[in-house]
Jmol script that loads the backbone (N, CA, C; Angstrom):
load data "model"
ATOM      1  N   MET A   1     -11.120   0.113   0.710  1.00  0.00           N
ATOM      2  CA  MET A   1      -9.697   0.156   0.923  1.00  0.00           C
ATOM      3  C   MET A   1      -9.424   0.883   2.232  1.00  0.00           C
ATOM      4  N   ALA A   2      -8.378   0.452   2.896  1.00  0.00           N
ATOM      5  CA  ALA A   2      -8.070   1.068   4.182  1.00  0.00           C
ATOM      6  C   ALA A   2      -6.605   0.855   4.542  1.00  0.00           C
ATOM      7  N   ILE A   3      -6.119   1.774   5.366  1.00  0.00           N
ATOM      8  CA  ILE A   3      -4.751   1.697   5.874  1.00  0.00           C
ATOM      9  C   ILE A   3      -4.820   1.829   7.389  1.00  0.00           C
ATOM     10  N   LYS A   4      -4.117   0.935   8.097  1.00  0.00           N
ATOM     11  CA  LYS A   4      -4.028   1.012   9.551  1.00  0.00           C
ATOM     12  C   LYS A   4      -2.557   1.083   9.924  1.00  0.00           C
ATOM     13  N   LYS A   5      -2.197   2.050  10.766  1.00  0.00           N
ATOM     14  CA  LYS A   5      -0.806   2.229  11.185  1.00  0.00           C
ATOM     15  C   LYS A   5      -0.662   1.882  12.656  1.00  0.00           C
ATOM     16  N   GLN A   6       0.405   1.129  12.975  1.00  0.00           N
ATOM     17  CA  GLN A   6       0.711   0.796  14.361  1.00  0.00           C
ATOM     18  C   GLN A   6       2.187   1.112  14.594  1.00  0.00           C
ATOM     19  N   PHE A   7       2.447   2.165  15.369  1.00  0.00           N
ATOM     20  CA  PHE A   7       3.823   2.562  15.635  1.00  0.00           C
ATOM     21  C   PHE A   7       4.414   1.676  16.732  1.00  0.00           C
ATOM     22  N   ILE A   8       5.650   1.227  16.517  1.00  0.00           N
ATOM     23  CA  ILE A   8       6.347   0.354  17.459  1.00  0.00           C
ATOM     24  C   ILE A   8       7.268   1.221  18.312  1.00  0.00           C
ATOM     25  N   LYS A   9       7.038   1.239  19.623  1.00  0.00           N
ATOM     26  CA  LYS A   9       7.817   2.108  20.511  1.00  0.00           C
ATOM     27  C   LYS A   9       9.275   1.682  20.621  1.00  0.00           C
ATOM     28  N   SER A  10       9.544   0.381  20.517  1.00  0.00           N
ATOM     29  CA  SER A  10      10.906  -0.109  20.727  1.00  0.00           C
ATOM     30  C   SER A  10      11.763  -0.089  19.463  1.00  0.00           C
ATOM     31  N   LYS A  11      11.163   0.202  18.289  1.00  0.00           N
ATOM     32  CA  LYS A  11      11.911   0.219  17.033  1.00  0.00           C
ATOM     33  C   LYS A  11      11.470   1.431  16.206  1.00  0.00           C
ATOM     34  N   PRO A  12      12.357   1.912  15.340  1.00  0.00           N
ATOM     35  CA  PRO A  12      11.991   3.064  14.497  1.00  0.00           C
ATOM     36  C   PRO A  12      11.186   2.654  13.265  1.00  0.00           C
ATOM     37  N   VAL A  13      10.156   1.856  13.473  1.00  0.00           N
ATOM     38  CA  VAL A  13       9.334   1.384  12.359  1.00  0.00           C
ATOM     39  C   VAL A  13       7.854   1.539  12.688  1.00  0.00           C
ATOM     40  N   CYS A  14       7.059   1.436  11.644  1.00  0.00           N
ATOM     41  CA  CYS A  14       5.611   1.452  11.772  1.00  0.00           C
ATOM     42  C   CYS A  14       5.085   0.234  11.023  1.00  0.00           C
ATOM     43  N   LYS A  15       4.201  -0.520  11.661  1.00  0.00           N
ATOM     44  CA  LYS A  15       3.535  -1.626  10.977  1.00  0.00           C
ATOM     45  C   LYS A  15       2.313  -1.053  10.278  1.00  0.00           C
ATOM     46  N   VAL A  16       2.267  -1.227   8.969  1.00  0.00           N
ATOM     47  CA  VAL A  16       1.174  -0.677   8.173  1.00  0.00           C
ATOM     48  C   VAL A  16       0.391  -1.837   7.569  1.00  0.00           C
ATOM     49  N   THR A  17      -0.903  -1.876   7.855  1.00  0.00           N
ATOM     50  CA  THR A  17      -1.776  -2.906   7.306  1.00  0.00           C
ATOM     51  C   THR A  17      -2.610  -2.295   6.189  1.00  0.00           C
ATOM     52  N   PHE A  18      -2.504  -2.885   5.020  1.00  0.00           N
ATOM     53  CA  PHE A  18      -3.279  -2.457   3.856  1.00  0.00           C
ATOM     54  C   PHE A  18      -4.413  -3.455   3.649  1.00  0.00           C
ATOM     55  N   THR A  19      -5.621  -2.961   3.474  1.00  0.00           N
ATOM     56  CA  THR A  19      -6.783  -3.801   3.203  1.00  0.00           C
ATOM     57  C   THR A  19      -7.474  -3.267   1.962  1.00  0.00           C
ATOM     58  N   VAL A  20      -7.706  -4.158   0.996  1.00  0.00           N
ATOM     59  CA  VAL A  20      -8.335  -3.768  -0.266  1.00  0.00           C
ATOM     60  C   VAL A  20      -9.564  -4.634  -0.490  1.00  0.00           C
ATOM     61  N   ASP A  21     -10.699  -3.986  -0.691  1.00  0.00           N
ATOM     62  CA  ASP A  21     -11.947  -4.695  -0.983  1.00  0.00           C
ATOM     63  C   ASP A  21     -12.027  -4.902  -2.492  1.00  0.00           C
ATOM     64  N   ALA A  22     -11.610  -6.087  -2.938  1.00  0.00           N
ATOM     65  CA  ALA A  22     -11.584  -6.395  -4.372  1.00  0.00           C
ATOM     66  C   ALA A  22     -12.027  -7.844  -4.553  1.00  0.00           C
ATOM     67  N   LYS A  23     -13.275  -8.111  -4.209  1.00  0.00           N
ATOM     68  CA  LYS A  23     -13.790  -9.488  -4.187  1.00  0.00           C
ATOM     69  C   LYS A  23     -13.659 -10.218  -5.518  1.00  0.00           C
ATOM     70  N   GLU A  24     -13.731  -9.506  -6.626  1.00  0.00           N
ATOM     71  CA  GLU A  24     -13.651 -10.142  -7.940  1.00  0.00           C
ATOM     72  C   GLU A  24     -12.216 -10.309  -8.427  1.00  0.00           C
ATOM     73  N   ALA A  25     -11.250  -9.715  -7.743  1.00  0.00           N
ATOM     74  CA  ALA A  25      -9.858  -9.750  -8.188  1.00  0.00           C
ATOM     75  C   ALA A  25      -9.207 -11.109  -7.937  1.00  0.00           C
ATOM     76  N   GLN A  26      -8.225 -11.405  -8.759  1.00  0.00           N
ATOM     77  CA  GLN A  26      -7.427 -12.623  -8.576  1.00  0.00           C
ATOM     78  C   GLN A  26      -6.173 -12.325  -7.754  1.00  0.00           C
ATOM     79  N   THR A  27      -5.526 -11.183  -8.043  1.00  0.00           N
ATOM     80  CA  THR A  27      -4.310 -10.808  -7.325  1.00  0.00           C
ATOM     81  C   THR A  27      -4.351  -9.316  -6.978  1.00  0.00           C
ATOM     82  N   VAL A  28      -3.823  -8.996  -5.801  1.00  0.00           N
ATOM     83  CA  VAL A  28      -3.705  -7.609  -5.360  1.00  0.00           C
ATOM     84  C   VAL A  28      -2.363  -7.467  -4.654  1.00  0.00           C
ATOM     85  N   ALA A  29      -1.680  -6.361  -4.949  1.00  0.00           N
ATOM     86  CA  ALA A  29      -0.414  -6.057  -4.284  1.00  0.00           C
ATOM     87  C   ALA A  29      -0.378  -4.563  -4.001  1.00  0.00           C
ATOM     88  N   VAL A  30       0.431  -4.195  -3.025  1.00  0.00           N
ATOM     89  CA  VAL A  30       0.710  -2.784  -2.795  1.00  0.00           C
ATOM     90  C   VAL A  30       2.158  -2.576  -3.237  1.00  0.00           C
ATOM     91  N   VAL A  31       2.361  -1.596  -4.113  1.00  0.00           N
ATOM     92  CA  VAL A  31       3.700  -1.314  -4.623  1.00  0.00           C
ATOM     93  C   VAL A  31       4.029   0.138  -4.335  1.00  0.00           C
ATOM     94  N   GLY A  32       5.290   0.395  -3.989  1.00  0.00           N
ATOM     95  CA  GLY A  32       5.660   1.762  -3.686  1.00  0.00           C
ATOM     96  C   GLY A  32       7.129   1.907  -3.374  1.00  0.00           C
ATOM     97  N   ASP A  33       7.468   3.105  -2.886  1.00  0.00           N
ATOM     98  CA  ASP A  33       8.854   3.411  -2.558  1.00  0.00           C
ATOM     99  C   ASP A  33       9.429   2.443  -1.528  1.00  0.00           C
ATOM    100  N   PHE A  34       8.595   1.938  -0.626  1.00  0.00           N
ATOM    101  CA  PHE A  34       9.066   1.085   0.470  1.00  0.00           C
ATOM    102  C   PHE A  34       9.399  -0.341   0.045  1.00  0.00           C
ATOM    103  N   ASN A  35       8.989  -0.745  -1.186  1.00  0.00           N
ATOM    104  CA  ASN A  35       9.333  -2.100  -1.653  1.00  0.00           C
ATOM    105  C   ASN A  35       9.816  -2.092  -3.105  1.00  0.00           C
ATOM    106  N   SER A  36      10.385  -0.980  -3.538  1.00  0.00           N
ATOM    107  CA  SER A  36      10.951  -0.823  -4.887  1.00  0.00           C
ATOM    108  C   SER A  36       9.926  -1.094  -5.978  1.00  0.00           C
ATOM    109  N   TRP A  37       8.661  -0.812  -5.707  1.00  0.00           N
ATOM    110  CA  TRP A  37       7.568  -0.975  -6.674  1.00  0.00           C
ATOM    111  C   TRP A  37       7.498  -2.418  -7.198  1.00  0.00           C
ATOM    112  N   ASN A  38       7.772  -3.375  -6.317  1.00  0.00           N
ATOM    113  CA  ASN A  38       7.804  -4.791  -6.672  1.00  0.00           C
ATOM    114  C   ASN A  38       6.502  -5.471  -6.224  1.00  0.00           C
ATOM    115  N   PRO A  39       5.642  -5.895  -7.184  1.00  0.00           N
ATOM    116  CA  PRO A  39       4.380  -6.551  -6.806  1.00  0.00           C
ATOM    117  C   PRO A  39       4.570  -7.825  -5.994  1.00  0.00           C
ATOM    118  N   GLU A  40       5.637  -8.564  -6.249  1.00  0.00           N
ATOM    119  CA  GLU A  40       5.868  -9.799  -5.481  1.00  0.00           C
ATOM    120  C   GLU A  40       6.170  -9.484  -4.023  1.00  0.00           C
ATOM    121  N   ALA A  41       6.902  -8.403  -3.775  1.00  0.00           N
ATOM    122  CA  ALA A  41       7.245  -8.012  -2.400  1.00  0.00           C
ATOM    123  C   ALA A  41       6.051  -7.417  -1.671  1.00  0.00           C
ATOM    124  N   GLY A  42       5.033  -6.975  -2.418  1.00  0.00           N
ATOM    125  CA  GLY A  42       3.882  -6.337  -1.795  1.00  0.00           C
ATOM    126  C   GLY A  42       2.587  -7.102  -1.943  1.00  0.00           C
ATOM    127  N   ALA A  43       2.681  -8.406  -2.186  1.00  0.00           N
ATOM    128  CA  ALA A  43       1.471  -9.211  -2.396  1.00  0.00           C
ATOM    129  C   ALA A  43       0.576  -9.200  -1.155  1.00  0.00           C
ATOM    130  N   LEU A  44      -0.713  -9.024  -1.387  1.00  0.00           N
ATOM    131  CA  LEU A  44      -1.702  -9.096  -0.320  1.00  0.00           C
ATOM    132  C   LEU A  44      -2.402 -10.450  -0.389  1.00  0.00           C
ATOM    133  N   ALA A  45      -2.755 -10.990   0.761  1.00  0.00           N
ATOM    134  CA  ALA A  45      -3.407 -12.298   0.829  1.00  0.00           C
ATOM    135  C   ALA A  45      -4.921 -12.140   0.793  1.00  0.00           C
ATOM    136  N   LYS A  46      -5.572 -12.999   0.014  1.00  0.00           N
ATOM    137  CA  LYS A  46      -7.032 -12.948  -0.063  1.00  0.00           C
ATOM    138  C   LYS A  46      -7.623 -13.567   1.204  1.00  0.00           C
ATOM    139  N   GLN A  47      -8.569 -12.843   1.808  1.00  0.00           N
ATOM    140  CA  GLN A  47      -9.232 -13.282   3.032  1.00  0.00           C
ATOM    141  C   GLN A  47     -10.535 -14.015   2.686  1.00  0.00           C
ATOM    142  N   LYS A  48     -11.093 -14.714   3.655  1.00  0.00           N
ATOM    143  CA  LYS A  48     -12.336 -15.457   3.432  1.00  0.00           C
ATOM    144  C   LYS A  48     -13.493 -14.555   3.030  1.00  0.00           C
ATOM    145  N   ASN A  49     -13.467 -13.277   3.484  1.00  0.00           N
ATOM    146  CA  ASN A  49     -14.546 -12.355   3.150  1.00  0.00           C
ATOM    147  C   ASN A  49     -14.351 -11.684   1.783  1.00  0.00           C
ATOM    148  N   GLY A  50     -13.276 -12.056   1.062  1.00  0.00           N
ATOM    149  CA  GLY A  50     -13.043 -11.528  -0.281  1.00  0.00           C
ATOM    150  C   GLY A  50     -12.129 -10.327  -0.343  1.00  0.00           C
ATOM    151  N   THR A  51     -11.775  -9.757   0.811  1.00  0.00           N
ATOM    152  CA  THR A  51     -10.828  -8.643   0.800  1.00  0.00           C
ATOM    153  C   THR A  51      -9.407  -9.191   0.719  1.00  0.00           C
ATOM    154  N   PHE A  52      -8.476  -8.320   0.395  1.00  0.00           N
ATOM    155  CA  PHE A  52      -7.055  -8.670   0.373  1.00  0.00           C
ATOM    156  C   PHE A  52      -6.375  -7.854   1.466  1.00  0.00           C
ATOM    157  N   LYS A  53      -5.403  -8.486   2.173  1.00  0.00           N
ATOM    158  CA  LYS A  53      -4.824  -7.822   3.337  1.00  0.00           C
ATOM    159  C   LYS A  53      -3.394  -8.289   3.567  1.00  0.00           C
ATOM    160  N   ALA A  54      -2.545  -7.371   4.038  1.00  0.00           N
ATOM    161  CA  ALA A  54      -1.184  -7.713   4.457  1.00  0.00           C
ATOM    162  C   ALA A  54      -0.639  -6.570   5.296  1.00  0.00           C
ATOM    163  N   THR A  55       0.348  -6.900   6.139  1.00  0.00           N
ATOM    164  CA  THR A  55       0.995  -5.921   7.001  1.00  0.00           C
ATOM    165  C   THR A  55       2.478  -5.879   6.665  1.00  0.00           C
ATOM    166  N   PHE A  56       3.008  -4.653   6.570  1.00  0.00           N
ATOM    167  CA  PHE A  56       4.422  -4.450   6.246  1.00  0.00           C
ATOM    168  C   PHE A  56       5.023  -3.485   7.251  1.00  0.00           C
ATOM    169  N   GLU A  57       6.311  -3.656   7.552  1.00  0.00           N
ATOM    170  CA  GLU A  57       7.029  -2.718   8.405  1.00  0.00           C
ATOM    171  C   GLU A  57       7.747  -1.721   7.525  1.00  0.00           C
ATOM    172  N   VAL A  58       7.560  -0.428   7.824  1.00  0.00           N
ATOM    173  CA  VAL A  58       8.251   0.627   7.092  1.00  0.00           C
ATOM    174  C   VAL A  58       8.927   1.553   8.099  1.00  0.00           C
ATOM    175  N   ALA A  59       9.995   2.187   7.679  1.00  0.00           N
ATOM    176  CA  ALA A  59      10.716   3.111   8.549  1.00  0.00           C
ATOM    177  C   ALA A  59       9.842   4.313   8.883  1.00  0.00           C
ATOM    178  N   LYS A  60       9.930   4.757  10.135  1.00  0.00           N
ATOM    179  CA  LYS A  60       9.154   5.922  10.587  1.00  0.00           C
ATOM    180  C   LYS A  60       9.746   7.214  10.048  1.00  0.00           C
ATOM    181  N   ASP A  61       8.998   8.291  10.235  1.00  0.00           N
ATOM    182  CA  ASP A  61       9.415   9.648   9.896  1.00  0.00           C
ATOM    183  C   ASP A  61       9.761   9.788   8.411  1.00  0.00           C
ATOM    184  N   ALA A  62       8.888   9.226   7.575  1.00  0.00           N
ATOM    185  CA  ALA A  62       9.107   9.298   6.123  1.00  0.00           C
ATOM    186  C   ALA A  62       7.764   9.304   5.405  1.00  0.00           C
ATOM    187  N   ASN A  63       7.797   9.737   4.154  1.00  0.00           N
ATOM    188  CA  ASN A  63       6.637   9.666   3.269  1.00  0.00           C
ATOM    189  C   ASN A  63       6.972   8.712   2.138  1.00  0.00           C
ATOM    190  N   TYR A  64       6.000   7.889   1.758  1.00  0.00           N
ATOM    191  CA  TYR A  64       6.189   6.900   0.703  1.00  0.00           C
ATOM    192  C   TYR A  64       5.087   7.024  -0.333  1.00  0.00           C
ATOM    193  N   GLU A  65       5.463   7.098  -1.605  1.00  0.00           N
ATOM    194  CA  GLU A  65       4.473   7.044  -2.673  1.00  0.00           C
ATOM    195  C   GLU A  65       4.138   5.579  -2.911  1.00  0.00           C
ATOM    196  N   PHE A  66       2.851   5.295  -3.194  1.00  0.00           N
ATOM    197  CA  PHE A  66       2.444   3.914  -3.444  1.00  0.00           C
ATOM    198  C   PHE A  66       1.161   3.873  -4.255  1.00  0.00           C
ATOM    199  N   LYS A  67       0.868   2.682  -4.758  1.00  0.00           N
ATOM    200  CA  LYS A  67      -0.395   2.385  -5.447  1.00  0.00           C
ATOM    201  C   LYS A  67      -0.738   0.926  -5.171  1.00  0.00           C
ATOM    202  N   TYR A  68      -1.994   0.586  -5.397  1.00  0.00           N
ATOM    203  CA  TYR A  68      -2.391  -0.817  -5.396  1.00  0.00           C
ATOM    204  C   TYR A  68      -2.291  -1.327  -6.827  1.00  0.00           C
ATOM    205  N   PHE A  69      -1.912  -2.586  -6.970  1.00  0.00           N
ATOM    206  CA  PHE A  69      -1.787  -3.235  -8.274  1.00  0.00           C
ATOM    207  C   PHE A  69      -2.808  -4.375  -8.270  1.00  0.00           C
ATOM    208  N   VAL A  70      -3.988  -4.107  -8.839  1.00  0.00           N
ATOM    209  CA  VAL A  70      -5.111  -5.040  -8.801  1.00  0.00           C
ATOM    210  C   VAL A  70      -5.296  -5.658 -10.179  1.00  0.00           C
ATOM    211  N   ASP A  71      -5.006  -6.951 -10.277  1.00  0.00           N
ATOM    212  CA  ASP A  71      -5.119  -7.671 -11.556  1.00  0.00           C
ATOM    213  C   ASP A  71      -4.471  -6.901 -12.708  1.00  0.00           C
ATOM    214  N   GLY A  72      -3.283  -6.343 -12.452  1.00  0.00           N
ATOM    215  CA  GLY A  72      -2.525  -5.668 -13.493  1.00  0.00           C
ATOM    216  C   GLY A  72      -2.870  -4.208 -13.708  1.00  0.00           C
ATOM    217  N   THR A  73      -3.770  -3.652 -12.898  1.00  0.00           N
ATOM    218  CA  THR A  73      -4.177  -2.253 -13.033  1.00  0.00           C
ATOM    219  C   THR A  73      -3.808  -1.494 -11.762  1.00  0.00           C
ATOM    220  N   TYR A  74      -3.187  -0.326 -11.932  1.00  0.00           N
ATOM    221  CA  TYR A  74      -2.817   0.504 -10.785  1.00  0.00           C
ATOM    222  C   TYR A  74      -4.020   1.297 -10.287  1.00  0.00           C
ATOM    223  N   GLN A  75      -4.149   1.359  -8.951  1.00  0.00           N
ATOM    224  CA  GLN A  75      -5.238   2.121  -8.332  1.00  0.00           C
ATOM    225  C   GLN A  75      -4.694   2.874  -7.127  1.00  0.00           C
ATOM    226  N   ASN A  76      -5.205   4.068  -6.900  1.00  0.00           N
ATOM    227  CA  ASN A  76      -4.827   4.841  -5.716  1.00  0.00           C
ATOM    228  C   ASN A  76      -5.693   4.449  -4.523  1.00  0.00           C
ATOM    229  N   GLU A  77      -5.175   4.743  -3.341  1.00  0.00           N
ATOM    230  CA  GLU A  77      -5.916   4.579  -2.087  1.00  0.00           C
ATOM    231  C   GLU A  77      -6.709   5.856  -1.849  1.00  0.00           C
ATOM    232  N   PRO A  78      -8.050   5.801  -1.897  1.00  0.00           N
ATOM    233  CA  PRO A  78      -8.839   7.022  -1.720  1.00  0.00           C
ATOM    234  C   PRO A  78      -8.637   7.696  -0.363  1.00  0.00           C
ATOM    235  N   GLU A  79      -8.239   6.931   0.655  1.00  0.00           N
ATOM    236  CA  GLU A  79      -8.046   7.477   1.992  1.00  0.00           C
ATOM    237  C   GLU A  79      -6.566   7.702   2.315  1.00  0.00           C
ATOM    238  N   ALA A  80      -5.743   7.886   1.282  1.00  0.00           N
ATOM    239  CA  ALA A  80      -4.309   8.119   1.488  1.00  0.00           C
ATOM    240  C   ALA A  80      -4.088   9.408   2.274  1.00  0.00           C
ATOM    241  N   ASP A  81      -2.912   9.527   2.885  1.00  0.00           N
ATOM    242  CA  ASP A  81      -2.581  10.730   3.646  1.00  0.00           C
ATOM    243  C   ASP A  81      -2.466  11.952   2.740  1.00  0.00           C
ATOM    244  N   ALA A  82      -2.065  11.720   1.495  1.00  0.00           N
ATOM    245  CA  ALA A  82      -1.928  12.801   0.511  1.00  0.00           C
ATOM    246  C   ALA A  82      -1.793  12.152  -0.867  1.00  0.00           C
ATOM    247  N   PHE A  83      -1.695  12.994  -1.880  1.00  0.00           N
ATOM    248  CA  PHE A  83      -1.460  12.519  -3.246  1.00  0.00           C
ATOM    249  C   PHE A  83      -0.337  13.351  -3.838  1.00  0.00           C
ATOM    250  N   GLN A  84       0.538  12.705  -4.614  1.00  0.00           N
ATOM    251  CA  GLN A  84       1.719  13.354  -5.165  1.00  0.00           C
ATOM    252  C   GLN A  84       1.810  13.064  -6.660  1.00  0.00           C
ATOM    253  N   TRP A  85       1.967  14.134  -7.464  1.00  0.00           N
ATOM    254  CA  TRP A  85       2.143  13.944  -8.900  1.00  0.00           C
ATOM    255  C   TRP A  85       3.501  13.312  -9.147  1.00  0.00           C
ATOM    256  N   ASN A  86       3.536  12.276 -10.003  1.00  0.00           N
ATOM    257  CA  ASN A  86       4.765  11.584 -10.341  1.00  0.00           C
ATOM    258  C   ASN A  86       4.982  11.716 -11.843  1.00  0.00           C
ATOM    259  N   ALA A  87       6.000  12.451 -12.243  1.00  0.00           N
ATOM    260  CA  ALA A  87       6.261  12.706 -13.658  1.00  0.00           C
ATOM    261  C   ALA A  87       6.651  11.425 -14.393  1.00  0.00           C
ATOM    262  N   PHE A  88       7.348  10.496 -13.728  1.00  0.00           N
ATOM    263  CA  PHE A  88       7.755   9.245 -14.372  1.00  0.00           C
ATOM    264  C   PHE A  88       6.524   8.442 -14.781  1.00  0.00           C
ATOM    265  N   ALA A  89       5.553   8.343 -13.888  1.00  0.00           N
ATOM    266  CA  ALA A  89       4.328   7.586 -14.176  1.00  0.00           C
ATOM    267  C   ALA A  89       3.304   8.433 -14.921  1.00  0.00           C
ATOM    268  N   ASN A  90       3.524   9.752 -14.945  1.00  0.00           N
ATOM    269  CA  ASN A  90       2.568  10.686 -15.547  1.00  0.00           C
ATOM    270  C   ASN A  90       1.191  10.510 -14.904  1.00  0.00           C
ATOM    271  N   ALA A  91       1.210  10.345 -13.590  1.00  0.00           N
ATOM    272  CA  ALA A  91      -0.027  10.123 -12.838  1.00  0.00           C
ATOM    273  C   ALA A  91       0.199  10.521 -11.387  1.00  0.00           C
ATOM    274  N   GLU A  92      -0.887  10.622 -10.656  1.00  0.00           N
ATOM    275  CA  GLU A  92      -0.840  10.928  -9.245  1.00  0.00           C
ATOM    276  C   GLU A  92      -0.712   9.635  -8.443  1.00  0.00           C
ATOM    277  N   ASN A  93       0.164   9.618  -7.445  1.00  0.00           N
ATOM    278  CA  ASN A  93       0.326   8.466  -6.565  1.00  0.00           C
ATOM    279  C   ASN A  93      -0.249   8.775  -5.192  1.00  0.00           C
ATOM    280  N   SER A  94      -0.685   7.744  -4.498  1.00  0.00           N
ATOM    281  CA  SER A  94      -1.073   7.865  -3.094  1.00  0.00           C
ATOM    282  C   SER A  94       0.192   8.086  -2.284  1.00  0.00           C
ATOM    283  N   VAL A  95       0.052   8.758  -1.133  1.00  0.00           N
ATOM    284  CA  VAL A  95       1.193   8.995  -0.239  1.00  0.00           C
ATOM    285  C   VAL A  95       0.846   8.447   1.129  1.00  0.00           C
ATOM    286  N   LEU A  96       1.783   7.676   1.689  1.00  0.00           N
ATOM    287  CA  LEU A  96       1.694   7.151   3.049  1.00  0.00           C
ATOM    288  C   LEU A  96       2.673   7.943   3.901  1.00  0.00           C
ATOM    289  N   ALA A  97       2.186   8.609   4.934  1.00  0.00           N
ATOM    290  CA  ALA A  97       3.033   9.376   5.841  1.00  0.00           C
ATOM    291  C   ALA A  97       3.118   8.646   7.171  1.00  0.00           C
ATOM    292  N   VAL A  98       4.349   8.289   7.565  1.00  0.00           N
ATOM    293  CA  VAL A  98       4.543   7.593   8.851  1.00  0.00           C
ATOM    294  C   VAL A  98       5.612   8.281   9.671  1.00  0.00           C
TER     295      VAL A  98
END
end "model"
wireframe off; spacefill off
backbone 0.3
color backbone group
C-alpha cells in the first residue's frame, strides 16, 4: 500500500494517489472524510499487475481520516501520516495530512 501526494501550485488542492497491493481482491476503495465514507466515490481501479490505484483531489491544509475497503473489510494504511482513534467506529483510522 502506498500514498503519493502532488501539490498543485495554481489551486488549493493536493492530488493524492492511493495504491493498494491486493492481487486476490475483487474490489478495493478508499473511504474517508474527503468522500463521505462512500465506497462508490472512492473506488480504485485494478491494474494489470494486480494492484488497485486511483487519484483524488483533496483540499490542502487539512487532515482526513480514511481506511481502505477491500472486499467488504476495512484496512488501515500502514504508511499513513498518523492514526486517530474513532469512537464511532470503535477503531483506529489512518490519517492523511495534506
